[in-house]
C-alpha positions as CSV (number, residue, x, y, z in Angstrom):
1,M,0.0,0.0,0.0
2,R,2.8,2.4,0.7
3,P,3.7,3.1,-3.0
4,V,0.0,3.7,-3.8
5,V,-0.6,6.0,-0.8
6,S,2.6,7.8,-1.6
7,M,1.5,8.5,-5.1
8,V,-1.9,9.7,-3.9
9,A,-0.2,11.9,-1.2
10,E,1.8,13.7,-3.9
11,Q,-1.4,14.4,-5.9
12,E,-3.7,15.2,-3.0
13,T,-1.9,18.1,-1.3
14,D,-5.0,19.1,0.7
15,V,-4.9,15.8,2.7
16,D,-2.1,14.8,5.2
17,F,-1.0,11.2,5.1
18,Y,0.9,9.5,7.9
19,Y,2.4,6.0,8.1
20,V,2.6,4.1,11.3
21,D,4.7,1.0,11.9
22,V,2.5,-0.9,14.3
23,D,5.5,-3.0,15.4
24,Q,7.2,0.3,16.5
25,A,4.1,1.9,17.9
26,P,1.9,-0.8,19.3
27,E,0.1,1.6,21.7
28,L,-1.0,3.7,18.7
29,A,-2.2,0.6,16.9
30,S,-4.1,-0.5,20.0
31,R,-5.6,3.0,20.4
32,F,-7.1,2.9,16.9
33,G,-8.0,-0.8,17.0
34,I,-5.7,-1.8,14.1
35,L,-6.0,-5.6,13.8
36,S,-5.1,-6.0,10.1
37,I,-2.4,-4.6,7.8
38,P,-2.9,-2.5,5.8
39,T,-5.5,-0.3,7.5
40,L,-6.3,3.2,6.4
41,V,-8.0,5.5,9.0
42,L,-9.5,8.8,7.9
43,I,-9.6,11.4,10.7
44,K,-11.3,14.7,10.4
45,N,-11.5,17.3,13.2
46,G,-9.9,14.8,15.5
47,K,-12.5,12.0,14.9
48,E,-12.4,8.9,12.9
49,T,-14.8,9.3,10.0
50,N,-13.9,6.3,7.8
51,R,-11.8,3.1,7.8
52,S,-10.5,0.7,5.1
53,T,-8.8,-2.6,5.7
54,G,-6.8,-4.4,3.0
55,F,-5.3,-3.3,-0.3
56,I,-7.2,-0.8,-2.3
57,P,-6.1,0.7,-5.7
58,E,-5.0,4.3,-6.3
59,E,-8.4,5.6,-7.3
60,A,-10.1,4.1,-4.3
61,V,-7.5,5.7,-2.0
62,K,-8.3,9.1,-3.6
63,E,-12.0,8.6,-3.0
64,F,-11.3,7.4,0.6
65,A,-9.2,10.5,1.3
66,H,-12.1,12.7,0.4
67,S,-14.9,10.7,1.9
C-alpha cells in the first residue's frame, strides 16, 4: 500500500497522510484498534470518519481520502 498511498499523497496536497509502523508503535495501533495490515484510517477534526482494511487501488485511495 505504501507506494499507492505515496502517489496519492503527492497528488492530493489538501490531505495529510501518515504512516505508522505498528511494530514500532503498538500503543497507537491499539488506540485505533488496528487488527489487520494495511488499514487506512481517515480522521477529520480529531474524529475517525472512515476506515478501510486491505489493499485498495489508487483511485479508491483518492476517494477514501475525500470521503
